[in-house]
C-alpha positions in Angstrom: 16.8 -25.1 24.9 17.3 -21.2 24.9 19.1 -21.8 21.7 16.4 -23.1 20.0 13.8 -20.8 21.2 15.4 -18.3 19.2 14.1 -18.2 15.8 14.7 -16.1 12.7 11.4 -14.5 11.8 10.2 -15.5 8.1 8.5 -13.6 5.9 5.1 -14.0 7.2 6.4 -12.6 10.4 7.7 -9.2 9.4 6.7 -6.3 11.4 6.6 -4.0 8.3 3.7 -3.2 6.2 2.7 -6.1 3.6 3.5 -4.7 -0.1 1.0 -4.8 -2.5 0.5 -3.5 -6.3 -1.0 -0.4 -4.7 1.8 0.2 -2.6 4.4 -0.6 -4.6 2.6 1.6 -7.2 2.5 4.9 -5.2 6.2 4.3 -4.3 7.4 4.2 -7.6 5.0 7.1 -8.5 6.3 9.3 -6.1 10.0 8.7 -7.0 9.5 9.3 -10.6 7.4 12.7 -9.6 10.6 13.8 -7.4 12.3 13.0 -10.7 9.7 14.9 -12.5 10.1 18.1 -10.5 14.1 18.4 -10.6 13.8 18.4 -14.6 12.9 21.7 -15.8 13.1 20.7 -19.5 10.4 18.1 -19.0 8.4 20.6 -16.9 8.3 23.1 -19.5 7.3 21.0 -21.9 4.6 19.4 -19.5 3.2 23.0 -18.0 4.3 25.9 -20.7 4.3 24.4 -24.1 0.5 23.1 -24.1 -0.9 26.5 -23.0 1.2 27.8 -25.8 -0.4 25.9 -27.8 -3.5 26.9 -27.0 -3.6 30.2 -28.0 -2.3 28.9 -31.1 -5.2 26.8 -31.4 -7.5 29.7 -30.3 -6.3 31.8 -33.2 -6.5 28.9 -35.9 -10.5 28.0 -34.8 -10.8 31.5 -35.5 -9.4 31.7 -39.2 -11.6 28.3 -39.6 -14.8 29.4 -38.6 -14.7 32.7 -41.2 -14.6 30.1 -43.7 -16.9 27.2 -42.2 -20.2 29.6 -40.7 -21.2 27.9 -37.7 -18.3 26.3 -36.8 -18.5 25.9 -32.6 -15.1 28.0 -32.1 -15.6 27.3 -28.1 -16.2 24.2 -27.4 -13.7 22.9 -30.1 -11.0 25.4 -28.7 -11.8 23.6 -25.0 -11.9 19.6 -26.5 -8.9 20.5 -28.5 -6.9 22.1 -25.7 -7.9 19.4 -23.6 -6.1 17.1 -25.8 -3.3 18.9 -26.4 -2.4 18.9 -22.9 -3.2 15.0 -22.5 -0.6 14.7 -25.6 2.4 16.5 -24.5 2.2 15.9 -21.2 1.5 12.0 -20.8 2.3 10.8 -24.1 5.5 12.8 -24.9 6.6 13.1 -21.2 5.9 9.7 -20.4 8.1 8.4 -23.4 11.1 10.5 -22.0 10.3 9.2 -19.2 10.9 5.5 -19.8 13.9 6.3 -21.8 15.5 8.0 -19.3 14.9 5.3 -16.4 16.1 3.0 -18.9 19.6 4.5 -19.7 19.8 5.1 -16.3 19.3 1.2 -15.7 16.1 2.3 -13.4 14.4 -0.3 -14.9 16.4 -3.2 -15.2 17.0 -2.6 -11.4 13.0 -2.5 -10.7 12.8 -5.9 -12.3 14.9 -7.7 -9.7 12.8 -6.7 -7.0 9.1 -7.2 -6.2 7.3 -5.0 -8.5 6.1 -6.6 -11.7 6.8 -5.3 -15.0 3.0 -3.9 -15.5 3.6 -2.0 -11.9 6.7 -0.7 -13.0 5.4 0.6 -16.4 2.3 2.0 -14.7 4.3 3.6 -11.5 6.3 5.5 -14.1 3.2 7.0 -15.4 2.0 8.4 -12.1 3.2 11.8 -12.5 2.9 12.3 -16.1 -1.2 10.7 -15.6 -1.9 13.3 -12.3 -0.3 16.0 -14.1 -2.3 15.6 -17.5 -5.7 15.1 -15.9 -5.0 18.3 -13.4 -4.2 20.5 -16.2 -6.7 19.0 -18.1 -9.5 19.3 -15.4 -8.4 22.9 -15.1 -8.7 23.7 -18.6 -12.1 21.7 -18.9 -14.2 23.1 -16.2 -12.4 26.8 -16.5 -13.0 27.0 -20.3 -16.4 25.5 -19.7 -17.3 28.0 -17.1 -15.9 31.3 -18.6 -17.1 30.2 -22.1 -20.4 28.4 -20.9 -20.1 26.1 -22.7 -23.5 23.8 -21.9 -23.2 20.6 -19.4 -21.7 17.5 -20.6 -24.1 15.0 -22.7 -23.2 11.9 -21.2 -20.5 11.7 -18.7 -19.9 8.1 -18.6 -19.2 8.3 -21.9 -16.5 11.0 -21.4 -15.0 8.8 -18.6 -14.9 5.8 -20.9 -13.2 8.2 -23.5 -10.9 9.7 -21.4 -9.6 6.3 -20.0 -9.2 5.0 -23.4 -7.2 8.2 -24.4 -5.0 7.7 -21.3 -4.3 3.8 -21.6 -3.5 3.9 -25.2 -1.2 7.1 -24.7 0.5 4.5 -22.0 0.8 1.8 -24.3 2.6 4.3 -27.4 4.8 5.7 -25.1 5.9 2.4 -24.1 6.2 1.5 -28.2 7.8 4.9 -28.9 10.4 4.4 -26.1 11.8 1.3 -27.8 12.7 3.0 -31.3 14.2 6.2 -29.0 18.2 6.2 -28.1 18.4 9.1 -26.1 15.4 11.2 -24.0 17.1 14.1 -26.5 16.0 12.1 -29.5 12.1 12.0 -27.7 11.1 15.1 -29.8 11.9 13.7 -33.3 10.9 10.0 -32.8 7.3 11.2 -30.9 6.7 13.6 -33.4 4.8 11.4 -36.1 2.5 10.3 -33.1 2.3 13.9 -31.9 1.4 14.6 -35.6 -1.7 12.5 -36.1 -3.2 13.4 -32.4 -3.0 16.8 -33.4 -3.7 17.1 -37.1 -5.5 13.9 -37.1 -7.4 13.5 -34.4 -9.6 17.0 -34.8 -7.3 18.9 -32.0 -6.1 21.6 -34.6 -8.0 21.1 -37.6 -11.4 20.0 -36.8 -12.6 16.7 -38.4 -15.9 18.5 -39.8 -13.9 21.1 -41.9 -12.0 18.8 -43.4 -13.5 17.1 -47.1 -15.2 13.7 -46.3 -12.5 11.3 -47.7 -10.0 12.7 -45.4 -12.0 13.1 -42.2 -13.2 9.5 -42.6 -9.6 8.3 -43.4 -8.6 10.4 -39.6 -11.6 8.6 -37.6 -9.3 5.1 -38.5 -6.6 6.7 -36.9 -4.8 5.4 -33.4 -5.8 8.0 -31.0 -8.9 9.4 -32.9 -11.6 7.1 -31.7 -10.7 7.9 -28.2 -10.9 12.0 -28.2 -14.0 11.3 -30.7 -15.5 9.5 -27.5 -14.7 12.5 -25.3 -16.1 14.8 -27.7 -19.3 12.7 -28.1 -19.7 12.3 -24.5 -19.4 15.9 -23.8 -21.2 17.9 -26.8 -23.5 14.7 -28.0 -21.6 14.8 -31.2 -18.4 14.5 -33.0 -19.2 17.0 -35.5 -20.5 14.7 -38.5 -24.0 14.9 -37.1 -26.5 17.2 -35.0 -25.8 17.0 -31.8 -28.1 13.8 -29.6 -29.1 13.4 -26.3 -27.6 10.9 -23.9 -29.2 8.1 -25.0 -28.4 8.7 -29.2 -25.0 9.7 -27.8 -24.2 6.1 -27.4 -25.0 5.1 -31.1 -22.4 7.8 -32.3 -19.9 6.6 -30.0 -20.2 3.1 -31.4 -18.1 3.4 -34.0 -15.3 5.1 -32.3 -15.4 2.6 -28.9 -15.0 -0.4 -31.2 -12.0 1.4 -33.4 -10.2 2.7 -30.1 -10.2 -0.6 -28.7 -8.9 -2.7 -31.7 -5.9 0.5 -31.8 -5.5 0.1 -27.9 -4.9 -3.8 -28.6 -2.6 -3.0 -31.3 -0.7 -0.6 -28.9 -0.5 -3.0 -26.0 0.7 -5.5 -28.1 3.2 -3.2 -29.9 4.6 -2.3 -26.3 5.0 -5.9 -25.0 6.4 -7.3 -28.1 8.7 -4.1 -29.0 9.6 -2.2 -25.3 13.3 -2.4 -23.9 14.2 -3.0 -20.0 17.6 -1.8 -20.7 20.0 0.0 -23.1 20.8 -1.4 -26.8 24.5 -2.7 -26.5 
C-alpha cells in the first residue's frame, strides 16, 4: 500500500510556475538582450550610427530648404531621425540577430521546446524593439521640446503607424535573413531595403521635394505608407496637402493604411515562406 501511494507527479501537479506565451517571450527576450549587450559591433550599429546620421540629415534638410522655401526642416528632422533609428535598430539589427542565432543552431534547438515559431521570432526581436522604441521616444520627445514642435494631431494614428512600421520591419528582417548566410554579410543583403527606407520613405529626402511622378512611386514602396501614417498622425499632413485636424487626418491616412496593410501581408507571407531555421547545408 505504501508503494502504491508513491505516485510520480504529472504535468499538472508540478510546483513550478506554469509556462505561458508571455513568460516564454520574456525569457527569450532576456537571453537575446544579454547577447546584444556583449556584441559591441551590434551596439555601435544600434546606438551610435543612427545618431551620426541625424547630423547628416540636418545638413541635408537645410540644403533642401534653400531651394524649397517653406520646407518644415524641424518637423522633418525629428520625423526622419525617428525613422532612421527604427530602420537601423530594428530592421538591420534584427536581421543580423536571426542570422546569428540560426548559425549557432539556437533557433533549431528552441523549436524542440515549448515555444511556438512565432514566439521564437518575437522573443528574438524583443531587445531590438525595446531599444528602438526607447531611442525613438527620446529623439521624438527631446526633439519636439527642443524645437518647439506642435503636439501630435492624432496620437492614435501615430500609434497605428508605429505598430505597422515595427510589424513590417520584423517580417522584412525575417525575410532578409533567409538570403543572408553570415552576420557579416547582413550589411550587404539589407542594403536594398535600407536604401528604400531612407530614400524612398521620405526620411532623408522629403517626398514633397521630389518630382510628382517619383513621389507617387515612392508612396507605393513597402515601408513608405507606415512611415507616412506616423507623419500624418503627428503633423496632420504627409506633405502632399495642407495640414488638417484630427478628423481630417483619418482621410489623409486612408490610402497609406490600405497600402501599408497590403505590404505587411506580403512581407509576412514571404517570411513564412522563405525563413530558414537552420544553416544551409
